[in-house]
DRENSE-271082 format. One record per residue: residue in one letter; z, y, x of N, C-alpha, C in turn. Coordinates in steps of 0.2 Angstrom, whole numbers, plus 5000, padded with zeros to 4 digits. Each point is the difference from the previous one (the first is absolute). Layout:
+-----+------+------+------+------+------+------+------+------+------+
| res |  n.Z |  n.Y |  n.X | ca.Z | ca.Y | ca.X |  c.Z |  c.Y |  c.X |
+-----+------+------+------+------+------+------+------+------+------+
|   A |    Z |    Y |    X |    Z |    Y |    X |    Z |    Y |    X |
...
+-----+------+------+------+------+------+------+------+------+------+
This chain:
+-----+------+------+------+------+------+------+------+------+------+
| res |  n.Z |  n.Y |  n.X | ca.Z | ca.Y | ca.X |  c.Z |  c.Y |  c.X |
+-----+------+------+------+------+------+------+------+------+------+
|   M | 4681 | 5164 | 5154 | 5006 | 4997 | 5003 | 5004 | 4997 | 4994 |
|   K | 5000 | 5001 | 4994 | 5003 | 4997 | 4995 | 4998 | 4993 | 4999 |
|   S | 4993 | 4999 | 5002 | 4997 | 4993 | 5000 | 5004 | 4995 | 5004 |
|   G | 5001 | 5003 | 5007 | 5003 | 4996 | 5005 | 5007 | 4998 | 4998 |
|   K | 5004 | 5006 | 4997 | 5007 | 4998 | 4998 | 5000 | 4995 | 4994 |
|   N | 4995 | 5000 | 4996 | 5000 | 4996 | 4994 | 4999 | 4993 | 5003 |
|   K | 4996 | 4999 | 5004 | 4998 | 4993 | 5004 | 5006 | 4997 | 5003 |
|   V | 5004 | 5004 | 5004 | 5006 | 4998 | 5003 | 5005 | 4998 | 4995 |
|   L | 5001 | 5004 | 4995 | 5005 | 4998 | 4994 | 4998 | 4994 | 4996 |
|   I | 4994 | 4999 | 4999 | 4997 | 4994 | 4997 | 5001 | 4994 | 5005 |
|   F | 4999 | 5001 | 5006 | 5001 | 4995 | 5004 | 5007 | 4998 | 5001 |
|   G | 5004 | 5005 | 5000 | 5008 | 4999 | 5001 | 5003 | 4996 | 4994 |
|   L | 4998 | 5003 | 4994 | 5002 | 4996 | 4994 | 4997 | 4993 | 5000 |
|   S | 4995 | 4999 | 5001 | 4996 | 4993 | 5000 | 5004 | 4996 | 5005 |
|   L | 5001 | 5002 | 5006 | 5005 | 4996 | 5005 | 5007 | 4999 | 4997 |
|   I | 5003 | 5004 | 4997 | 5006 | 4999 | 4997 | 5000 | 4995 | 4994 |
|   V | 4995 | 5000 | 4996 | 4999 | 4994 | 4995 | 4999 | 4993 | 5004 |
|   V | 4995 | 5000 | 5004 | 4999 | 4994 | 5003 | 5006 | 4997 | 5004 |
|   V | 5004 | 5004 | 5003 | 5006 | 4998 | 5003 | 5006 | 4997 | 4996 |
|   T | 5000 | 5004 | 4994 | 5005 | 4998 | 4995 | 4998 | 4994 | 4997 |
|   I | 4994 | 4998 | 4998 | 4997 | 4994 | 4997 | 5001 | 4995 | 5006 |
|   S | 4998 | 5001 | 5005 | 5001 | 4995 | 5006 | 5008 | 4997 | 5000 |
|   V | 5004 | 5005 | 5000 | 5007 | 4999 | 5001 | 5003 | 4996 | 4993 |
|   L | 4998 | 5002 | 4994 | 5002 | 4997 | 4994 | 4997 | 4992 | 5001 |
|   I | 4994 | 4999 | 5001 | 4998 | 4993 | 5001 | 5003 | 4996 | 5005 |
|   L | 5002 | 5003 | 5006 | 5003 | 4997 | 5005 | 5007 | 4997 | 4998 |
|   F | 5004 | 5005 | 4997 | 5007 | 4998 | 4998 | 5000 | 4997 | 4993 |
|   N | 4995 | 4999 | 4995 | 5001 | 4997 | 4994 | 4997 | 4993 | 5000 |
|   R | 4996 | 4998 | 5006 | 4998 | 4993 | 5000 | 5005 | 4996 | 5000 |
|   N | 5000 | 4994 | 4998 | 5004 | 4995 | 4999 | 4998 | 4994 | 5006 |
|   E | 5004 | 5000 | 5005 | 4999 | 4996 | 5005 | 5002 | 4992 | 4998 |
|   I | 4996 | 4996 | 5003 | 5001 | 4993 | 4998 | 5006 | 4998 | 5004 |
|   I | 5005 | 4997 | 4998 | 5006 | 4998 | 5003 | 5001 | 4992 | 4998 |
|   K | 5004 | 4997 | 5003 | 5003 | 4994 | 4999 | 5007 | 4999 | 4999 |
|   L | 5003 | 4996 | 4996 | 5007 | 4999 | 4999 | 5004 | 4999 | 5007 |
|   K | 4996 | 4996 | 5004 | 5003 | 4999 | 5007 | 5001 | 5007 | 5004 |
|   D | 4996 | 5004 | 4999 | 5001 | 5007 | 5003 | 5006 | 5004 | 4999 |
|   I | 5002 | 4998 | 4994 | 5006 | 5004 | 4997 | 5006 | 4996 | 5000 |
|   F | 5000 | 4993 | 4998 | 5006 | 4996 | 4999 | 5001 | 4994 | 5005 |
|   V | 4996 | 4999 | 5005 | 5001 | 4995 | 5004 | 5006 | 4999 | 5004 |
|   D | 5003 | 5006 | 5002 | 5007 | 4999 | 5003 | 5005 | 4999 | 4995 |
|   D | 4999 | 5002 | 4994 | 5005 | 4998 | 4995 | 5000 | 4993 | 4998 |
|   V | 4994 | 4997 | 5001 | 4999 | 4993 | 4997 | 5003 | 4994 | 5006 |
|   G | 4998 | 5002 | 5006 | 5002 | 4995 | 5005 | 4996 | 4994 | 4999 |
|   V | 4993 | 5001 | 5001 | 4996 | 4994 | 4998 | 5002 | 4993 | 5002 |
|   S | 5002 | 5000 | 5007 | 5001 | 4994 | 5003 | 5007 | 4997 | 4997 |
|   N | 5004 | 5003 | 4996 | 5006 | 4998 | 4998 | 4999 | 4999 | 4992 |
|   V | 4994 | 5000 | 4997 | 5000 | 4999 | 4992 | 5002 | 4993 | 4999 |
|   S | 5004 | 4999 | 4995 | 5002 | 4993 | 4998 | 4997 | 4997 | 4994 |
|   R | 4998 | 5005 | 4996 | 4997 | 4998 | 4993 | 4998 | 5006 | 4997 |
|   I | 4995 | 4999 | 4995 | 4997 | 5005 | 4996 | 5001 | 4998 | 4993 |
|   N | 5003 | 5004 | 4995 | 5000 | 4999 | 4994 | 4995 | 5005 | 4996 |
|   I | 4996 | 4996 | 4996 | 4995 | 5004 | 4996 | 5002 | 4998 | 4992 |
|   I | 5000 | 5006 | 4996 | 5002 | 4999 | 4993 | 4994 | 5003 | 4996 |
|   R | 4996 | 4996 | 4996 | 4995 | 5003 | 4995 | 5003 | 5004 | 4995 |
|   S | 4999 | 5005 | 4998 | 5004 | 5004 | 4995 | 4998 | 4998 | 4993 |
|   S | 4994 | 4997 | 4999 | 4998 | 4999 | 4993 | 5005 | 4994 | 4997 |
|   D | 5001 | 4995 | 5004 | 5005 | 4994 | 4997 | 5006 | 4999 | 5005 |
|   N | 5001 | 5005 | 5005 | 5006 | 4999 | 5004 | 5000 | 4994 | 5003 |
|   K | 4994 | 4996 | 5002 | 5000 | 4994 | 5004 | 5000 | 5002 | 5007 |
|   E | 5004 | 4996 | 5004 | 5002 | 5002 | 5007 | 4998 | 4994 | 5004 |
|   I | 4997 | 5003 | 5006 | 4998 | 4994 | 5005 | 5003 | 5003 | 5007 |
|   T | 5002 | 4995 | 5004 | 5003 | 5002 | 5007 | 4995 | 4997 | 5005 |
|   L | 4998 | 5004 | 5004 | 4996 | 4998 | 5007 | 5005 | 5000 | 5006 |
|   K | 4999 | 4994 | 5004 | 5004 | 4998 | 5006 | 4996 | 4998 | 5005 |
|   G | 5002 | 5002 | 5006 | 4997 | 4997 | 5006 | 4992 | 5003 | 5001 |
|   K | 4995 | 4996 | 5001 | 4994 | 5002 | 5002 | 4997 | 5004 | 4994 |
|   Q | 5001 | 4997 | 4994 | 4997 | 5004 | 4994 | 5003 | 5007 | 5000 |
|   A | 5006 | 5000 | 5001 | 5003 | 5007 | 5000 | 4997 | 5005 | 5005 |
|   K | 5000 | 4997 | 5006 | 4997 | 5004 | 5005 | 4993 | 5003 | 4999 |
|   E | 4996 | 4995 | 4997 | 4993 | 5002 | 4998 | 4999 | 5005 | 4996 |
|   F | 5004 | 4999 | 4994 | 5000 | 5005 | 4994 | 5003 | 5007 | 5003 |
|   L | 5005 | 5000 | 5004 | 5003 | 5006 | 5003 | 4995 | 5004 | 5005 |
|   D | 4996 | 4996 | 5003 | 4995 | 5003 | 5005 | 4994 | 5003 | 4995 |
|   T | 4998 | 4996 | 4995 | 4995 | 5004 | 4996 | 5003 | 5005 | 4996 |
|   L | 5006 | 5000 | 4997 | 5003 | 5006 | 4997 | 5001 | 5006 | 5004 |
|   L | 5002 | 4998 | 5007 | 5002 | 5007 | 5004 | 4993 | 5002 | 5003 |
|   N | 4995 | 4996 | 5000 | 4993 | 5003 | 5003 | 4996 | 5002 | 4994 |
|   T | 5001 | 5001 | 4994 | 4996 | 5002 | 4995 | 4999 | 5008 | 5000 |
|   E | 4995 | 5002 | 5000 | 4997 | 5007 | 5001 | 5002 | 5004 | 4994 |
|   L | 5004 | 5005 | 5001 | 5002 | 5004 | 4994 | 4999 | 5008 | 5001 |
|   K | 5000 | 5003 | 4994 | 5000 | 5007 | 5001 | 5005 | 5003 | 4996 |
|   Q | 5004 | 5006 | 5002 | 5005 | 5002 | 4997 | 4996 | 5003 | 4993 |
|   T | 5005 | 5000 | 4995 | 4998 | 5002 | 4993 | 5005 | 5003 | 4996 |
|   K | 4999 | 5002 | 4994 | 5005 | 5002 | 4995 | 5000 | 4993 | 4995 |
|   V | 5005 | 5000 | 4996 | 5001 | 4995 | 4995 | 4994 | 5000 | 4996 |
|   S | 4998 | 4995 | 4998 | 4994 | 4998 | 4995 | 5003 | 5001 | 4994 |
|   D | 4996 | 5003 | 4995 | 5001 | 5000 | 4993 | 4996 | 4994 | 4996 |
|   K | 4997 | 4996 | 5004 | 4996 | 4995 | 4997 | 5006 | 4994 | 4997 |
|   T | 4997 | 4997 | 4995 | 5004 | 4994 | 4998 | 5001 | 4994 | 5004 |
|   I | 5006 | 4999 | 5001 | 5002 | 4994 | 5004 | 5000 | 4994 | 4996 |
|   K | 4996 | 4995 | 5002 | 4999 | 4994 | 4997 | 5004 | 4995 | 5003 |
|   E | 5000 | 5000 | 5007 | 5004 | 4995 | 5003 | 5003 | 5003 | 5007 |
|   S | 5006 | 4998 | 5002 | 5003 | 5003 | 5006 | 5004 | 4994 | 5004 |
|   F | 5000 | 5001 | 5006 | 5004 | 4995 | 5004 | 5006 | 5004 | 5004 |
|   W | 5006 | 4997 | 5000 | 5005 | 5002 | 5004 | 5001 | 4996 | 5005 |
|   I | 5000 | 5002 | 5007 | 5000 | 4996 | 5005 | 5006 | 5003 | 5004 |
|   T | 5005 | 4995 | 5002 | 5005 | 5002 | 5005 | 4999 | 4995 | 5006 |
|   I | 5001 | 5004 | 5006 | 5000 | 4996 | 5006 | 5006 | 5000 | 5003 |
|   F | 5003 | 4994 | 5002 | 5006 | 4998 | 5002 | 5000 | 4999 | 5008 |
|   R | 5004 | 5003 | 5004 | 5002 | 4998 | 5007 | 5005 | 4994 | 4999 |
|   E | 5002 | 4998 | 5006 | 5005 | 4995 | 5002 | 5006 | 5002 | 4997 |
|   N | 5004 | 4995 | 4998 | 5006 | 5001 | 4997 | 5000 | 5003 | 4993 |
|   D | 4994 | 4999 | 4997 | 4998 | 5002 | 4993 | 5001 | 5008 | 4999 |
|   V | 4998 | 5004 | 5005 | 5001 | 5007 | 4999 | 4993 | 5003 | 4998 |
|   A | 5000 | 5003 | 4994 | 4994 | 5003 | 4997 | 4998 | 5006 | 5005 |
|   A | 4994 | 5000 | 5002 | 4997 | 5004 | 5005 | 4995 | 5005 | 4996 |
|   L | 4996 | 4998 | 4996 | 4994 | 5004 | 4998 | 4999 | 4998 | 4992 |
|   G | 4999 | 5004 | 4996 | 4998 | 4999 | 4993 | 4994 | 5003 | 4999 |
|   V | 4995 | 4997 | 4997 | 4993 | 5002 | 4998 | 4998 | 4999 | 4993 |
|   R | 4998 | 5005 | 4996 | 4997 | 4999 | 4993 | 4993 | 5001 | 5001 |
|   M | 4996 | 4996 | 4997 | 4993 | 5002 | 5000 | 4997 | 4998 | 4993 |
|   D | 4995 | 5003 | 4997 | 4998 | 4999 | 4993 | 4993 | 4999 | 5001 |
|   N | 4997 | 4998 | 4993 | 4993 | 4999 | 5000 | 4996 | 5006 | 5001 |
|   N | 5002 | 5006 | 5000 | 4997 | 5007 | 5002 | 4999 | 5000 | 5008 |
|   L | 5003 | 4995 | 5003 | 5001 | 5000 | 5008 | 5005 | 5005 | 5002 |
|   L | 5004 | 5003 | 4996 | 5005 | 5004 | 5002 | 5006 | 4996 | 5004 |
|   V | 5002 | 5002 | 5005 | 5005 | 4997 | 5004 | 5005 | 5005 | 5001 |
|   D | 5007 | 4998 | 4999 | 5005 | 5004 | 5001 | 5005 | 4996 | 5005 |
|   A | 5002 | 5002 | 5006 | 5004 | 4996 | 5004 | 5007 | 5003 | 5001 |
|   Y | 5005 | 4997 | 5002 | 5007 | 5002 | 5001 | 5003 | 4996 | 5005 |
|   S | 5002 | 5004 | 5005 | 5004 | 4997 | 5006 | 5008 | 5000 | 4998 |
|   Y | 5003 | 4994 | 5000 | 5007 | 5000 | 4998 | 5005 | 5003 | 5006 |
|   K | 4996 | 5001 | 5007 | 5004 | 5004 | 5004 | 4999 | 5008 | 4999 |
|   G | 4996 | 5002 | 4996 | 4999 | 5007 | 4999 | 4994 | 5002 | 5005 |
|   N | 4995 | 5003 | 4997 | 4994 | 5003 | 5003 | 4997 | 5005 | 4997 |
|   K | 4998 | 5006 | 5004 | 4997 | 5005 | 4997 | 4994 | 4999 | 4996 |
|   N | 4998 | 4995 | 5000 | 4994 | 4998 | 4995 | 5002 | 4997 | 4994 |
|   N | 5006 | 4998 | 4999 | 5002 | 4996 | 4994 | 4998 | 5005 | 4994 |
|   S | 4998 | 4996 | 4995 | 4998 | 5003 | 4993 | 4993 | 5004 | 5001 |
|   K | 4996 | 4999 | 5005 | 4993 | 5003 | 5000 | 4996 | 4994 | 4998 |
|   Y | 4995 | 5003 | 4996 | 4995 | 4996 | 4997 | 4994 | 4999 | 5004 |
|   F | 4997 | 4995 | 5000 | 4994 | 4998 | 5003 | 4995 | 4996 | 4996 |
|   K | 4994 | 5001 | 5001 | 4995 | 4996 | 4997 | 4996 | 4996 | 5005 |
|   A | 5000 | 4994 | 4998 | 4996 | 4995 | 5005 | 4992 | 5001 | 4999 |
|   E | 4998 | 5000 | 5006 | 4992 | 5001 | 5001 | 4996 | 4995 | 4996 |
|   N | 5003 | 4994 | 5000 | 4996 | 4994 | 4996 | 5005 | 4996 | 4997 |
|   G | 4999 | 4995 | 4995 | 5004 | 4997 | 4996 | 5002 | 4993 | 5003 |
|   S | 4999 | 4999 | 5007 | 5001 | 4993 | 5002 | 5006 | 4998 | 5001 |
|   I | 5005 | 5005 | 5001 | 5008 | 4997 | 5000 | 5002 | 4999 | 4993 |
|   F | 4997 | 5004 | 4996 | 5003 | 4998 | 4992 | 4997 | 4994 | 4998 |
|   D | 4994 | 4998 | 5002 | 4996 | 4994 | 4998 | 5004 | 4995 | 5003 |
|   K | 5001 | 5000 | 5006 | 5003 | 4995 | 5004 | 5007 | 4998 | 4997 |
|   T | 5004 | 5006 | 4998 | 5007 | 4999 | 4997 | 4999 | 4996 | 4993 |
|   E | 4995 | 5002 | 4997 | 4999 | 4997 | 4993 | 4998 | 4994 | 5000 |
|   K | 4996 | 4997 | 5006 | 4999 | 4993 | 4999 | 5005 | 4996 | 5003 |
|   M | 5005 | 5002 | 5003 | 5006 | 4996 | 5001 | 5004 | 4998 | 4994 |
|   F | 4999 | 5003 | 4995 | 5003 | 4999 | 4993 | 4996 | 4996 | 4996 |
|   E | 4994 | 4997 | 5002 | 4996 | 4996 | 4996 | 5002 | 4992 | 5000 |
+-----+------+------+------+------+------+------+------+------+------+
């Protein structure tokens, strides 16, 4: 009789451990998201008039307008990201991007660095302001860097 109770107890404990691990994995996984999923309403993509990009190493600034701005914005908003914590790695280069709507109204600010850390801020206010994301690949950073060559 004790042997049967021990088996039930072991099975019950094993089941609790498996369920606990499954729940932790489910809730701790970082889902891939895109900036457009979070900030597209704040930006008003069709109303973007220009994008200013500042390279932090030398404060050089470029301005994108028209088709060039829309293409860059599309790439930026569709970059795959995962939410992360602030990186403690050394930052060698970063870019400060400000997206302006019509009438020269700032809509969205984005900072990204060589560690692919992305921080976005909606000027309208958004619950996702000041959250950090990590880009899944470096294509947006590389594209931005090439514009300064």
